[in-house]
C-alpha positions in Angstrom: 0.0 0.0 0.0 1.1 3.3 -0.9 0.6 6.3 1.4 0.5 8.9 -1.3 -2.1 11.6 -1.8 -3.8 12.0 -5.2 -2.7 15.2 -7.0 -4.2 17.3 -9.7 -2.1 18.2 -12.6 -2.0 22.1 -12.6 0.3 22.4 -15.6 -2.4 23.9 -17.8 -3.9 26.3 -15.2 -1.8 29.2 -16.3 -3.0 28.7 -19.9 -6.6 28.6 -18.8 -6.2 31.8 -16.7 -4.5 33.5 -19.6 -7.4 32.6 -22.0 -10.0 33.8 -19.5 -8.1 37.1 -19.1 -8.0 37.6 -22.9 -11.7 36.6 -23.1 -12.8 39.2 -20.5 -10.6 41.9 -22.0 -12.0 41.4 -25.5 -15.7 41.1 -24.5 -15.9 43.7 -21.8 -17.0 47.3 -22.5 -14.7 50.0 -21.3 -16.7 53.3 -20.8 -15.5 56.3 -22.9 -14.1 59.3 -21.1 -16.6 62.0 -20.8 -15.8 65.7 -21.0 -16.1 68.7 -23.3 -14.7 68.4 -26.8 -12.7 71.5 -27.5 -9.7 72.3 -29.6 -7.1 74.3 -27.8 -6.0 77.5 -29.5 -2.8 77.4 -31.5 0.2 78.9 -29.7 1.1 82.5 -30.7 4.0 82.5 -33.2 7.2 84.1 -31.8 7.3 87.8 -32.4 3.6 88.1 -33.3 1.1 90.2 -31.2 -1.7 87.8 -30.5 -3.7 90.0 -28.1 -6.9 90.7 -29.9 -8.6 93.9 -28.6 -12.3 93.3 -27.9 -14.9 96.0 -27.5 -16.8 95.6 -24.2 -20.2 95.4 -26.0 -18.9 92.3 -27.9 -18.4 90.3 -24.7 -21.2 88.5 -23.0 -20.1 87.9 -19.4 -21.3 84.8 -17.6 -20.2 84.3 -14.0 -21.0 81.3 -11.8 -20.4 81.9 -8.1 -19.6 79.3 -5.4 -23.4 78.8 -4.8 -23.9 77.9 -8.5 -25.8 81.1 -9.1 -25.5 82.4 -12.6 -25.0 86.1 -13.4 -25.3 87.0 -17.1 -23.8 90.5 -17.5 -24.2 90.9 -13.7 -27.9 90.1 -13.8 -29.1 87.0 -11.9 -30.2 84.5 -14.5 -31.6 81.0 -14.3 -30.3 78.2 -16.5 -33.5 78.1 -18.6 -33.0 81.7 -19.7 -29.3 81.5 -20.4 -29.4 79.9 -23.9 -31.8 82.4 -25.2 -29.8 85.3 -23.7 -26.7 84.0 -25.4 -28.5 83.6 -28.8 -30.0 87.1 -28.6 -26.6 88.6 -27.7 -24.7 86.8 -30.6 -27.3 87.3 -33.3 -28.8 90.8 -32.7 -26.4 92.9 -34.7 -26.2 95.7 -32.1 -30.0 95.9 -31.7 -30.5 96.3 -28.0 -33.9 94.7 -28.0 -34.4 91.7 -25.8 -37.2 89.3 -26.8 -36.8 86.8 -24.0 -36.0 89.0 -21.0 -39.5 89.8 -19.7 -38.4 93.0 -18.1 -34.8 92.1 -17.3 -32.1 94.2 -18.8 -29.0 92.4 -19.9 -27.8 95.4 -21.9 -25.7 93.3 -24.2 -25.6 93.4 -27.9 -22.7 92.4 -30.0 -21.8 94.2 -33.2 -22.3 91.0 -35.2 -21.9 87.3 -34.7 -18.3 87.2 -35.9 -17.3 89.6 -33.2 -19.4 88.2 -30.3 -17.4 86.5 -27.5 -18.7 84.7 -24.4 -16.7 85.2 -21.2 -17.3 82.4 -18.7 -15.9 82.8 -15.2 -16.5 80.0 -12.7 -15.7 80.3 -9.0 -13.1 77.8 -7.8 -15.5 76.3 -5.3 -18.5 76.0 -7.7 -19.4 72.4 -8.4 -18.1 71.0 -11.7 -21.6 70.2 -12.7 -22.4 73.9 -12.8 -19.5 74.4 -15.2 -20.8 71.6 -17.5 -24.4 72.8 -17.4 -23.3 76.4 -18.5 -21.0 75.0 -21.1 -23.9 72.9 -22.5 -26.1 75.9 -22.7 -23.4 77.9 -24.6 -23.0 74.9 -27.0 -26.8 74.6 -27.5 -27.1 78.3 -28.3 -24.3 78.1 -31.0 -25.8 74.8 -32.3 -29.3 76.4 -32.8 -27.8 79.5 -34.4 -25.7 77.4 -36.8 -28.7 75.1 -37.5 -30.8 78.1 -38.4 -28.0 79.5 -40.7 -27.8 76.2 -42.5 -31.5 76.0 -43.1 -32.3 79.7 -43.9 -29.1 80.9 -45.6 -27.6 77.8 -47.1 -31.0 76.3 -47.9 -29.9 72.8 -46.9 -30.0 70.4 -43.9 -27.3 69.6 -41.5 -27.2 66.0 -42.8 -26.5 67.2 -46.4 -24.1 69.9 -45.6 -20.8 70.0 -47.6 -17.4 70.8 -46.2 -17.5 74.2 -47.9 -20.9 75.0 -46.4 -19.7 73.8 -43.0 -16.8 76.2 -43.2 -19.2 79.0 -44.2 -21.4 78.2 -41.2 -18.4 78.2 -38.8 -17.2 81.5 -40.2 -20.7 83.0 -39.8 -21.0 81.9 -36.2 -17.5 81.3 -34.8 -17.4 79.7 -31.4 -15.5 82.3 -29.3 -15.4 81.6 -25.6 -13.1 83.0 -22.9 -12.8 80.8 -19.8 -11.4 81.8 -16.4 -11.8 81.0 -12.8 -12.5 83.3 -9.9 
């Protein structure tokens, strides 16, 4: 009689573990990073003056304080009004009428859409969610203005737009935003 214990051959265990690892890596879904898709500005060439003078009336100031309160040109504003305020500022061609304000005076009118800039200042202690919400409203305003331009001026749809028409649309409504923190 032998006093030996039965053993299991574990020689192929490493192969099985490796195959399982490969299987789970290939079949699992890795979530995409979320954030704001923005192209950073090109660096200023050496010797060139890249400071662009901006007229005060061509800047729409949005401030978000530490309590997530939004001030559009120093006027308290709720998030539902912000997109319309931005659209009216960008696309009013210096006409100081305000169709959405209902008695509020934002007193902002850009000379034309090509000169309009949005200045966004966020307090350092404001929640990141507030920053994203305001950024979304700015993007929605530009999207709607550009969509109207495509349908009314270019007489086409966003699906059928050519590269040349896309460039015209971006030139008509350039996305100009200045970001800073308080």
